[in-house]
N, C-alpha and C positions, 0 to 999 in steps of 0.2 A: 601044357595041358591044364595044369592047375590054374594058370593064369586065365585061360580061356573059360574054364569052368567058373572061376571066381567072377570074371567079367560077365558071364551069362547070368549068374545069380544077381549081380548088381543091377543089370539091365531089367531083369524080371521084377525086381523089387521097385526099381524106379518106375517101371510101366504100371505096376499095380498102385503105387502111390499116386501117380499122375491120374490114373483112372478113378481113384477113390477120393477125389477132391470134394470139399463141402460146398462148392459153388452152386448157386441156385440158377436154374435156367432163366432166361429173360422173360419167358411167358409167365413163370411163377411170380417174378418180381412185379410185372405189369398187373397181374390179377390181384395181388395184395394191395398195390397202390390204388387200383380201380375200386376195390372193395372199401378201402379206407376213405377214399374221396366220396364214394356214394353215401357212406355213413355220415360223413361230415355234411354233405348236401342235405340229407334227411334231417339232421340236427338243426341246420340253418333254416330249413323250411318250417320245422316245429317252432323255432324261436320267432320266425316271422309271423306265424299264426298267433302265437301268444302276444306279440307286440301289437299286431293288428287288432286283436280283441281288446287288449288293454287300451289302445289308442281310441277305438270306437267307444269304449266305456268312458274314457276321459273326455272325449268330445261330447258325449251325452251328458255327463256330469257337469261339464263346463256350461252347456246350454241351460241345464236346470239351475245352476248357480246364477247365471245371467238373468234368468226369469225371476229368481228370488230377489236379486239386487234391484230389478225394476220394480217389483212389488214394494220392497222396502223403501225405495226412493219415492214411489207414489205416496206411500203412507206418510213418509217424512214431509213431502210437500203439502199433503192434506193437513197434517198436524201443524205445520208452520202457518198455513193459511188460517186454520182455526185459531191459533194463538194470536195471530195478527188481528183477525176479526174480533176476537175476545177482548184484546187490549183496546182497540178502537171503540168498541161498544162500551167498555168500562168507562171510558172518558165521557161518552155521551150520557150514559145513565147516571154517572156521578153528578153531573150538572142537574139532571132531572131530580135526583134525590134531594139536592139542596133546594130546588124550586118547590118540591113537594112539602118539605119541612117548613119552608117559609109560608107557603099557602095555608098550611095547617095552623100555624101561629097567627096568621092574619084572618083565618076563617074564610078563605077564598074558595067557597064550595063549587063555584062554576069551573074553576081551573081543575080542581080535584076530580070532579065528575068527568072532565074531558080526558083524563089520563089513566083512569082505573080500568081494570078488566071487567068483563061482563059479570063475573061472580062477586064483584065487590060493590057494596052499596055505601054511599057517602051520606052520613048523617050530620047533624049540626055540630057535634064536637067529637065524633069518632068515625072510624071505618069499620065495616063488617065484611069479612071475607067468608063466603059460604062454600065449603068443600063437601057438601052433601052429608057426609058422615059426621062432620064437626064444623064449628064456626070459630072464627078468630076475630077478635076486636082489637083495635088500636086507638087509644084515646089521643086526641090532638094535644100537642104540647101548648102551653100557654105563652111561651116565648120561643123565638127561633133557637133551635138547638145548634150548638157548635159540635160538628161531627167530623171524624176522619175515617176514611175507608181503610179497613184492615185486610180484607180479602175479597176476592170475586171469583166466580166460576160460571162458565157457559156450559150448559148440559150437552151431552153427546148429540142430541137431535137438533141442537142450536135453536131451540124454541123456549128454553127456560134459562134465565140469567139470575143468579143470586149474588148478593154482596153483603158483607158485614161491615158495620160502622161502629166505631167507638165513640161514645158520647163524652166529649171533653168537658168535665165539670170540675171546678176547683174546690168545691165545698164538700166533696165526698171522697173517701178512699176507695170505694168500690168502683170498678170499671163496668159501666152499663153498656150493653151492646144492642144494636138494632140490626135485624136481618131483613133485607128487602128482597122480595121475589118479584121479578118481572116476567111476563110471558109475551111471546110474539103473537099478537091477535089483531085481526083486521089490518094487516100490513104495517103494524107498528108495535113498539114495545110499550106494554101497559103494566101498571102496578097491580100485582095480584095479592100481595099480603105484606104486612110488616109485623115481625115478631120481636119481642123483647127478651133479652137474656139477662 
């Protein structure tokens, strides 16, 4: 009887132990997995939204950068065209400067009158440039000057061209400069003034 009693107690203990297991029912496991997956899906959706907004921003920024590049390229081409034109004009007007100085030394007034601007008057031995508020005169040299161009500049509006010439003289230590100003008038470049420095 003791054995039976002992056996009954063991069976009861075993039954209670088996009934009190910590196993989770399948429904609980599925609910946790579903909740976790739904949370992951929401996180992925938020990340997709952020990436979409970022992508749209980058696409817009890329378009703006492309526009800026086009503007810069256009400016570069205009600048390149200006420099090319300026350099070609420099060559043409350099020849004209030498012809002007020769005409002055030879007193070729007809030639000088044909190449000066409207505000410039040619006199027997000098030029007078009238700028309304002031006047500038330049006396003709008595012999042909030996000059070398030192600089040149075409104005932004491309209607004024200035160039500086060094007078090459062996008998002086001082370097004398002549600044020529040409303006585009009546469809050609005309002498507007000569200044001495």
